Structures are given as structure tokens and as C-alpha cells.
KEGU-745922 format. One line per 5 residues: number of its first residue (from 1); for each residue x, y, z of C-alpha. Coordinates in nm, 3 decimals. Each point is the difference from the previous one (the first is absolute). Layout:
NUM = X:Y:Z | ...
This chain:
1 = 0.906:-3.113:0.033 | -0.189:0.106:-0.311 | -0.149:-0.264:-0.228 | 0.171:-0.059:-0.334 | -0.172:0.034:-0.339
6 = 0.111:-0.141:-0.336 | 0.030:0.160:-0.343 | 0.120:-0.117:-0.341 | 0.170:0.231:-0.249 | 0.172:-0.016:-0.337
11 = 0.300:0.191:-0.128 | -0.095:0.315:-0.193 | 0.199:0.031:-0.321 | -0.108:0.349:-0.107 | -0.011:0.323:0.196
16 = -0.138:0.348:-0.055 | -0.344:0.161:0.012 | -0.117:-0.152:-0.327 | 0.090:-0.353:0.106 | -0.163:0.054:0.340
21 = -0.326:0.117:-0.159 | 0.000:-0.305:-0.226 | 0.045:-0.231:0.299 | -0.286:0.163:0.190 | -0.231:-0.040:-0.300
26 = 0.088:-0.371:0.010 | -0.097:-0.025:0.367 | 0.354:0.009:0.136 | 0.180:0.239:0.235 | 0.364:0.110:-0.036
31 = 0.208:-0.037:0.315 | 0.356:0.019:0.124 | 0.181:-0.193:0.274 | 0.316:0.130:0.166 | 0.188:-0.033:0.327
36 = 0.334:0.003:0.174 | 0.264:-0.197:-0.186 | -0.202:-0.057:-0.317 | -0.070:0.181:-0.325 | -0.349:0.128:-0.063
41 = -0.204:-0.218:-0.234 | -0.301:0.096:-0.212 | -0.299:-0.231:0.047 | -0.354:-0.045:-0.124 | -0.288:-0.128:0.216
46 = -0.358:-0.105:-0.074 | -0.224:0.299:0.085 | -0.290:-0.200:0.146 | 0.228:-0.209:0.221 | 0.185:0.308:0.123
51 = -0.318:0.196:0.078 | -0.139:-0.290:0.203 | 0.327:-0.040:0.190 | 0.026:0.370:0.091 | -0.358:0.000:0.129
56 = 0.088:-0.282:0.242 | 0.332:0.116:0.148 | 0.150:0.299:0.179 | 0.315:0.201:-0.066 | 0.188:-0.223:0.246
61 = -0.094:-0.337:-0.153 | 0.301:-0.187:-0.147 | -0.064:-0.139:-0.348 | 0.170:-0.311:-0.142 | 0.070:0.104:-0.361
66 = 0.074:-0.267:-0.260 | 0.156:0.148:-0.316 | -0.014:-0.211:-0.316 | 0.001:-0.327:0.194 | 0.314:0.079:0.201
71 = 0.039:-0.051:0.374 | -0.239:0.239:0.178 | 0.137:0.307:0.176 | -0.162:0.184:0.288 | -0.096:0.362:-0.062
76 = -0.215:0.287:0.122 | -0.223:0.211:-0.222 | 0.164:0.341:0.037 | -0.215:0.210:-0.231 | -0.322:-0.039:-0.194
81 = -0.065:0.256:-0.274 | -0.368:0.043:-0.089 | -0.198:0.176:-0.269 | -0.095:0.341:0.152 | -0.336:-0.006:-0.178
86 = -0.078:-0.368:0.068 | 0.188:-0.088:0.323 | -0.106:-0.364:-0.028 | 0.228:-0.031:-0.306 | 0.361:-0.083:0.092
91 = 0.264:0.149:-0.230 | 0.325:-0.132:0.152 | 0.142:-0.154:0.318 | 0.342:-0.004:0.167 | 0.117:-0.311:0.187
96 = 0.289:0.008:0.248 | 0.179:-0.330:0.060 | 0.074:-0.071:0.367 | 0.243:-0.241:0.167 | -0.018:-0.183:0.333
101 = 0.289:0.184:0.167 | -0.071:0.344:-0.147 | -0.172:0.258:0.219 | -0.260:0.187:-0.204 | -0.202:0.315:0.047
106 = -0.373:-0.011:-0.072 | -0.341:0.132:0.100 | -0.233:-0.226:0.197 | -0.377:0.061:0.032 | -0.135:0.110:0.339
111 = -0.321:-0.165:0.121 | -0.200:0.143:0.291 | -0.149:-0.263:0.231 | -0.304:0.053:0.223 | -0.238:0.286:0.077
116 = 0.145:0.282:0.215 | -0.160:0.071:0.338 | -0.047:0.362:-0.106 | -0.202:-0.111:-0.302 | -0.202:-0.275:0.166
121 = -0.097:0.187:0.317 | 0.037:0.371:-0.074 | -0.092:0.045:-0.366 | 0.349:0.092:-0.120 | 0.138:-0.054:-0.350
126 = 0.306:-0.214:-0.078 | 0.235:0.180:-0.240 | 0.275:-0.207:-0.167 | 0.269:0.237:-0.127 | 0.256:-0.264:-0.105
131 = -0.066:-0.302:-0.222 | 0.347:-0.152:-0.044 | 0.312:-0.032:0.212 | 0.350:0.019:-0.145 | 0.230:-0.269:0.143
136 = 0.335:-0.173:-0.059 | -0.008:-0.377:0.037 | 0.138:-0.333:-0.122 | -0.226:-0.177:-0.254 | -0.084:-0.285:0.237
141 = -0.141:0.248:0.254 | -0.214:0.210:-0.237 | -0.344:0.038:0.163 | -0.318:-0.018:-0.208 | -0.120:0.307:0.192
146 = 0.048:0.172:0.335 | -0.292:-0.035:0.242 | -0.078:0.305:0.216 | -0.231:-0.054:0.301 | -0.218:0.310:0.047
151 = -0.254:-0.131:0.254 | 0.134:0.207:0.294 | 0.009:0.333:-0.184 | -0.212:0.271:0.162 | -0.115:0.338:-0.126
156 = 0.300:0.215:-0.092 | 0.248:-0.288:0.021 | 0.228:-0.125:-0.279 | 0.239:-0.280:-0.092 | 0.338:0.109:-0.137
161 = 0.266:-0.173:-0.208 | 0.211:-0.023:0.316 | -0.273:-0.214:0.161 | 0.025:-0.269:-0.268 | 0.202:-0.319:0.024
166 = 0.093:-0.203:-0.307 | 0.193:-0.315:0.097 | 0.340:-0.046:-0.167 | -0.035:0.326:-0.193 | 0.127:0.358:0.022
171 = -0.262:0.274:-0.032 | 0.127:0.279:-0.226 | -0.260:0.269:0.071 | -0.013:0.290:0.247 | -0.123:-0.140:0.335
176 = -0.195:0.321:0.073 | -0.229:-0.039:-0.303 | -0.358:-0.102:0.084 | -0.138:-0.322:-0.144 | -0.359:0.055:0.113
181 = -0.202:0.196:0.256 | -0.350:0.029:0.141 | -0.165:0.335:-0.068 | -0.274:0.143:0.219 | -0.346:0.021:-0.161
186 = -0.085:0.342:-0.135 | -0.236:0.188:0.237 | -0.336:0.106:-0.148 | -0.091:0.357:0.093 | -0.368:0.026:0.092
191 = -0.205:0.308:0.087 | -0.095:0.001:0.369 | -0.368:0.042:0.103 | 0.083:0.325:0.185 | 0.149:0.152:-0.315
196 = -0.309:-0.101:-0.198 | -0.238:0.162:0.252 | 0.201:0.324:0.001 | -0.016:0.020:-0.378 | -0.376:-0.059:-0.002
201 = -0.062:0.262:0.273 | 0.206:0.274:-0.163 | -0.209:0.243:-0.209 | 0.145:0.049:-0.345 | 0.104:0.349:-0.098
206 = -0.237:0.162:-0.250 | 0.146:0.237:-0.257 | -0.222:0.294:-0.106 | -0.292:-0.061:0.246 | -0.328:0.162:-0.122
211 = -0.170:0.280:0.196 | -0.310:-0.075:0.208 | -0.334:0.059:-0.173 | -0.097:0.279:0.244 | 0.305:0.198:-0.112
216 = -0.134:0.020:-0.358 | -0.342:0.136:-0.115 | -0.218:-0.157:-0.261 | 0.158:0.202:-0.285 | 0.343:-0.115:0.090
221 = 0.102:0.348:0.133 | 0.097:0.071:0.359 | -0.231:0.226:0.212 | 0.115:0.363:0.017 | -0.153:0.287:0.197
226 = -0.106:0.301:-0.208
């Protein structure tokens, strides 16, 4: 099961772009929390605390959110909006409250374990084409990440979604989609010695070859009989 993080928030009284800009200038981030069976609620969170938290967790990490000193609720960070010019600046986050008996859908990070045989012994390249796996699971069974053992992969071999096993969870993605594969090293074309010798031996064609000296007299005119 994934580790749980903690976060404190206050109720946000004002909404709108102007209010949000004011909050960000004060070092705070506007947020919203929503979920099944509850109304959405506008929140405000300390920007420095939130940035540190997001750098330490994954998309599947449950967060214990305490709002204005109330009993904490468990939630997932569903969306993080960032400044397109300065991606390190968070503009807004969405929190989704989860409950013990409620099956939820989420993306879990994929982590490749080991060095493939095709890379270690044959110079291949490991290509990871999928970074997250979409699953449906109860909160108590949410994995921190899904480990994928790649040590036996040879050149030209791949691991597919259908090869993965996530305990107590339903995988929601096409089983025929590749997660990763080992690609053969690109061959380097080199000129063979025989080709080099043939090129050196071949006489280059000369355009406009001059006449021999004995074909032209000293005045530059050809000899003619009178």
C-alpha cells in the first residue's frame, strides 16, 4: 500500500481570477476538494508546503487533508495546474476525497527493475514507452508504484500491459500495449578494405584531355604538308 502524506488547508472565502492572483502573491495556492457524496469546497494552501509535498509523492499517494482544524479526510491530488512559463510555480490543485469502501480509478507510476539481458550482454537499448498504469482499486490497496522486472528481456523482446500483475486491482488499459522493449543497437556501416582498394585503383576520368606535345609544333599550329 502507498504511504500517506499530510497537508493542512484553510477555507477560501473569495473566488475568481483576481482573488487567486492575490493569494499567489501572498505565497498561497488556491485549491478545491470534492468527492462522492460531498459538495466541493474552495481551499487555500501554503505554497512552500505544497511544493515540497508534491516533490515527495506520486500521483497515487493518499494525502490526509486537515481543513481549518477539522477531522482530516483522505484525498488524492487529481490535478496540478502550473505556470506554463515557470512550471515550478503551482497555480491551482484539485483534491479528490476518497473513502475506505469506494473503488477509485487512478494512475500509478511504473518502475522498471534490473538491467535487461539484451542491454547487458548484447548492447541493446531499453525503451520505456509507458510511464503510468491506469487501475481501479480500493484505497487500502493503492500501490505506491508498480514494479516491472526487465532482467530477462532480450533483443527484440517486450513487456506488455497484459504481462503485468497488480494485486487486488483491476488494470484498465489495453493488454496489447507495450510497456517497454529492448531495441537492437544500430549497425554502423563501414567501408570494406576491398571497396577502398578498388576506388584507389580506378583511374579517374579526365574531361578535355590535352593533345600530346608531338602533335603540336612550336608555333602552336599542327603540321600540314604543302
